[in-house]
N, C-alpha and C positions, 0 to 999 in steps of 0.2 A: 545445599549446594549440589549441583546435578551430577558432576563427573569427577573422577580422580584428577588430582592436579589443580582443582579449582581453589582449594584452600591456599595453596602457594600463590596462585594468581591474585587472589584477594589480598593476601598479606603484602605482596610486592606492590600492588596498586595503591594500597593505603600508605605504604612507606614513601612511594614516589610523591603522592599528594602532600604528605606531611613535609617532605623535604622542599617541595615547590612552595608551600605556604610559608615556611621559614625564610626561604630566599626572598619571597615577595615582601614579607613583613620587614626584613632587613633593608631591602631596597627602598621601601616607602619611608622608613626612618631616615635613611641617608639622604634621600631627595629633600626631605623636610629640613634636615640640618644644614644642607648645602644652600638652602634658600630656593631650590628649584620649584618647590610646592609651597603654596600659601597654607596658612593654618586651616582654611576652609577645605582646600583640596586634600590636605593630609587627613582631616577628619573623615572625608568621604571615602578615601582609600582604606583607612582604618576600619570604618564601619563595614565596608565591603568584605574585608578580610575577616572580620568577626563573623559575618554570615557564613563565609567559607569554612571557618573553623567549626561553627555549629553544625553545618552539613556533614563535615568530616566526622565529628563526634557521633552524629546520628548513624552514619554508615558503620562506624566501629561497633556501636550497640547492636545494630542489625546483624553484623557478622558474628558477634558473640552469642546471640540468642536466635540464630537462624532456624526457621522451621523447614521441614521437608518441602521442597518445591520453591523456596525462596531463591530468586535469581540475584544472589549477592554480587556475583561477578558483574552483572549489568549495572547494578546500583552503584558500585564503586567506580566503574568505568564512566558512568554518567554523572559523577559529581560535578557541580558547576565549575566552570573554568576559572582558575585563579588569575589567569592573564587578564580577565575582564576588570580586575581591580586596579589595573594600571591604565585603563582606557579612560582618561580624564574627561574627554568630551562627553562620553556616555554617562559618566557619573554626574557630571554637572547638569545633564539634561533631565535627570530625575527630579521630581518635585521636592521642595524643601520639607523637612520633617518638623513638626511642632516640638520645640525643645522641651515643653512641659510634659509631653507624652512620649518622649524618646524611648524610655525603657519599655513601656507597654507596646509601642510600635515595633521595637526590635523583637519582642517576644512573639508577636504575630508573624513577623517575617521568618523567624526561626521555625515556627510551626509549619509554615508553608514549605520551607526548605526540607523539613523532615518528611512532609507528605510526599514531596517529589521523590525522595529516596525510597519511600515505601512503594510508590507507584512503579518506579523503575525495577524494584525487586519483584513486582507482580502482585503485591498485596493491595489490590485496588480498593477493596472494602475498607481496610484500615486507612488507606490514603484518603478516601472520601470522608471518613469520619473526622480525621484530623483537619481536613480542609474546612469542613462544616464548623468545627470548633474555632478555627482561626477566623473564619468569617464572622462568627458570633462575637468574638473578641473585638474584631475591627468595627463591627456595628456598635458595640458598646462605647467605643472611642469616637464614633461618628467620623471615622476616617475613610472617606469615599475612595481614596486611592488604594488603600489596603483592601477594602471590600472588592474593588475591581480586580485586584491581583488574586484574591481568593476565588472569585468567580472564574477568572481565566484558568486557574489551577483545576477547578472543578470541571471546566469544559475539556481540558486536556485528558482528564481521567475518562470522561464520557466518550471522547474520541477513541481512546484505546479500546473501550468496550464496544465501539461502533454504535453507540447510542446517539445517533446524529441529531435528531430533533432536540434532545436534551442538551447537546453541545451547542447547537445554534441558539437556543434560548439563553443559556448561560453566557455565551459570548456577547449577545446583544445587550444583556444587562451589564456585563463587564465593560463594554464600550461606553455606556452612559456614565458609569461610575468613574472610569478613567478620564473621560473628557471633563466631567464636573470637577475633578480634582486637579486638572491641568497636567495629568500624567500622560504625556504624549507618547513616550516609549512603550508603555503598556497598551495604550490605544492603538498604536501602529501594529504591534504584534497581534492584537485582537482582530483587527480588520483583515490582516493577512490570513489568519487561521479561519476566519469566518467565510472567506471565499471557498475554501476547500470543504468545510462542513456543510455549507449550503448545497454545494454540488453533490455531496454524498447522500443527502436526504432523498434525492430524486423528485422533490416537490416542485422544483423550479427548473425551467429550461436554461441551458448554458447561456443563451443570449441575454436572458434577464439578469443573470449574475454578472456577466461581462459589462452590462450597461451601468452597473453600480461601481465599477472599478475606479473611474476617475476620482471619486471622493476618497476612496481608500488610498489612491496614489498620492494625494496631497499630504495625508498624514505620514505616509511611509517616507516620502521624499524629504520631509522635514528632519528625518533622523540622520541624514547624511548619505553620501554615495555608497558606503560599504556597510550599512547597518544590517543586522540580522533580519529585521522586519522586511526590508526591501528584497532580500534574497528569498525569504519565505513566501512573500507575495508572488514573486516571479515563478517560483517552483509550483505553487498552487494554481496559478493561472495556466501553466502548461497543462495541468490535469484538466482544467475546464476547457481549454482549447481542443484537447483530445476528445472530450465528450461532445464538443460542438462539431467534430469531424474535421478540424483545421490542423492537420499534422504539421504543416509547414510553420505555422505560427507557434505551435507547441515546441517544435525543435528550436526555433530561434529564441524563445523565451527561456527555456531551460539552459540553453547555451550561454545566455547572458548571465543567468544566476550562477552558473558554474564558473564562468570567467571572473565574475566578481569575487567569488569565494577564494579563487586562486590568489587574489591580491591581498588576502587577509592574513596577517601574521598570527600564528597560534590559533588557527581556525579549529572549530569544534570538529573532531574526527568523525563523529556520528553524522553531523551535517554534511561533511565531505563525502562520506560513503553514500548517503541518501541522494545527493545531487549527482554523483557519478552514476548511480543506478538509474536515475531519471534520464540522464543524458544517453546512457547506453541503450535503454529500451526504446528511445525515440530515434536513435541513430539510423540513418539509411545506408551507412557504410559498415559492412561486417567487421572490418578491422577496428573501427572506432567503438563499435558495440562490444567487441571482445576486450578491448583495452579498458573500457569503462567498468565492465563487470569484474575484470581481473583485479583492477586497482581497488574497487570497493570491497571485494572479498579479502584482499590482503589487509585492509584497514580493520575489518571486523575480526579477522582471525587473530591479528595482533592484539586487539583489545579484549576479545572474549574467548578465544580458543576454539578448537574444533568442536563440532557438534553442538554449538550454542544455537538456540532457536533463531536468533537474528541472522546467523550465517546460513542456517538451513533455509530460512525464509528467502534469503537473497538467491540461493541456488534454485529454489522452487520458482521464484519470479523469473529468473533467467530462462529456466526450462519452459515455463508457460508462454513466454513471449517470443521464443525463438522460431523463426521461419526455417532455419536450418534444422531438419528433422534429426540429424545425427546429434547435433548439439542439444536439442530439446530432450531427446531420450537419455543422453548421458547425464545431464543436469537433474532431470526428474528422478532418474534411478538413484542418484547420489542423495538427493534431498529426501526422497521417500524412505530410503533405507535408514538415513539418519534419524528421521522422526520415529521410525519403528524402534531404533536402538535406545533413544532417549526417553520416550514416553510410553507408558502403558496405554492401551486403547481407551480406557475410561478417563484418562487424564491428558489426552492428546491435545496439544496445541498445534494448529496448522491443519493440513489436509488429512482426512481420514484415509484409511487404506482403500476405501471405495473410490474416493476422489482420485487417488494415485492410480488405481487400476484403470479407471475410465480415461484419464489423461494419457497414460502410457499405451493403453490399447488403441486409442485414437491415433496416436503418433505411429504406432507399429502398422496400423492399417494404411495410413497415408504413405508409409514407406513400402508398402506391398508385402509386408511380412505377416502373412495370415496366421501362421502358427504362433508367433509372438503375440499378435493381437488377441487370439483366442485365449492364450494363457493369461494375459493381463485382464481381459474382461471377466474371465472366470474367477480370478482373484477378487475383483471388485464385487462380484455377486456373492461370494461366500466368506470373505475374510472377516476377522473379528474387529469390528469398528466401534466397539463399545455400545453404550446405551444412552443416546442423547436425551437430555431432560426436556428441552423446549419442544413444543408441538411441531413448530415449523422445521426444526432440525430432524425430528423423527420422520416427518413426511419426506424431507429431502433425502435422507439416507435410504428410505424404502424406495423412493423413486429412482435413485441412482442404481440400486440393485436391480430394479426392473429394467432400466435402460441397459445395464450390462448384460442381463439375460437376453434382451432383444438383440443386441449385437452378436452374442454367441450364436443364437438361433439363425440370424441372417447369414452369418459367415458359414454356418453349417448347412445352408440351403433349406432350412426349416422355416418356411415363410409364414405359415399360419401362427406358430408360436411366437415368431418375431413380432408380428402385428399385435397379438394379444398382449405381450409384455410391453411393447411400445405404448399401447393404449393405456395400460395401467400406470406407467410412468407419467404419461401426459396428464392423466386424471389426478394423480397425487400432487403434481406441481400446480395444477390449475388454480387453486385458491390463492396461491402465493406468487405466481408469475405475473407481477404487475409492473407498472412503469418504474416504481421506486426500487424494484429488484430486477434489473436487466439481466443479471447473471442467471436467474432462474428462467427468464424468458428464453434465453439462449439454450439452456438445458432442455426446455420443453420443445424448442424448435429442433434440437437434435433427435428427440424422440419421434417427431413428425418425419424427419429425414429418414430415419431407419424404417419407419412404417412405409414411407413412400417407396423406398428401395425394395422392401419386401413385397409390396403390392405389384411393383414392376416385375419382380421375380416370378410371381405366380400368374402374370399375364393381365392384370386389371389396370390397363393404362390410364383410364379416366380417374380411378381412385388415386393412382400414383401421381398423376398430374396435379390433382387438387392438393394432396399432402405436400408434395415437393414445392408447389407454389406457395403454400402457407409457410413452410419452413424457410424458403428463400426470402420471403418478405421480411421475416424477423431478422435473419442474418444480414440482409442488405441494410436494414435500418440500424442495427446495433453493432455489427461485427467491427466496423471501423471506428466506433466510438468508445472502444475499450482496448486494452493492450494484449489480451490473450491471443495467441496465434491460432489455436485450433478452430475457433468459430469462423475464422477467415478461410481456412481449408474447407470447412463444412459449407460455407457460402459458395465456394468455387465448385464443390462437388454437386451441390443442389442445382447450381446454374447449368453445369454441363449435362446433367441428367434431364433437367427440364427442357433444355434446348432441343434434345432429341424428340421429346414428346410434343413440344410446341410445333416442331417442323411438320409433324403429321397433319396438322390443320393448316390449310393454305392461308387462312387469315392470321395465323400465328407465326409465319415464317420470318418476318422482320424481327419480331420479338425473339425468335429462336437464335438468330444471328447475334443479336444484342447480348443474349445470355452467354453464348459461346465466347464472344469477344470479352465479356466480363471475366470469365474463368481464365481465359488466355492472359489477360492483363495481370491478374494476380500471380499466376505461375511465372510469367515473364519477370515480374518484380523479385522473384526468388533467385534470379541469376542462373548459374549453371545447374543448380539443384532442381530447377523447374523446367529444364530444357526438354526433357522427354514429354512432359505434359503439354508444353507449348507446341511441340512438333505434332502431337496427336490432334490438338485443337486446330492447328493450321490445316491439317489434312481434312478435318471435318468441315471447316469453313470453305475450303476449296471445293469439296464435294457437294456442298449445299450453297451454291452461289445464288444470289437473288435473281 
């Protein structure tokens, strides 16, 4: 358990769950005695509550034998909802169990529930082993439905690990199993998650994924108007629409999912926080954005406490996506300080100190605070970021340090060192900055942007034009297809600098005005915060009339 006070939070959470289970068990018995529930419905409710008791017992065992680093608070808060055991329509939709194998099937379900608790606690290897064992047991029973549920559980662990191709493979197999068993609720959840996993691999264009949605929609719609799978599909489609550059449809889609969730009694609080976050980041109204993030943060703080990684992650996400630079800096400062308090560099979950330094340095520079930018970039270059094990992570950290060095040199007027460091950063990212890793393409483009500015600083306008053009192409292609704000600032910066260079060539003057107008549109979208940049670009456009 990570912080003082978490033992009390775990104990209180377990007690609340036990009390809720007892109340639900009593209510199920009373409904049966009154004749409100048939024998078949009563058996389904009893079986559901048995699974909840098994999950609870697994959480108790985890709490008693917790290892350093186990996130027991998250595991307890994430125990499956007891209220679901009173949702008779959903219980009846599940495929019937073979009465001859009822005990064996229940044991498989309990293993899967235990694996979920382990995964929520962060013990992914243990969870994966338990899921593999449950799947083997299900295969011995020739129970296709349980095999599909095990594969769905394996896919969820792969998604937590960002092993997207592995997740897609498991989900496709889970879908075949669920359909073969007539387990439509599981099949519906699988197709909803498959949309997101396919988008994350980077192997398929968003348009291809969207073309397959009507088939998924049929399965999901059969679960009823307020089913979890329907909301999950909508939320995941919003992400795909962002990747396709269609923000208007993304906003409408996540708004529909959030409105649907609001109508659900006893909704999963983690689902609520997730949807509020999605609505907030896509909101085009600052007040709605602020309200969504504030409500999501309140939910996570109540469930998990201060300095929990989920809450820090929400603040990081809020800071990374904020076009309001004051909001961005405040949220990132809070999140990065929290990560530093909670994790040692070698065990850090979330952004490294180098990531934090680059983000906060970029924001400080956009705010015009050169001293703060220099301080943050210097931190990124020299801070203790641990020793990444994977080759790609080592290369990425080295590249980020070089990029930070390039920024420091540029802001200090040392143009040759800035170019050299920017080139080293670009070369380190080159093998990995591919279509399936757009975030690294954007980082490499930032290195080209710094090099272009340095070339401009030392008077080589042609070299600057080539580098800024290359950087702008990447930013124009990718910045609007993801949610981080800083690449959009970089796109506007590259466009404004390139406009000046293009204007010097009479053949490039129309293009120059297009670029300046592009930068102006971005800053105009920031409202009052972008007013000074808009005024400067308006003056440039007036002075460079066609």
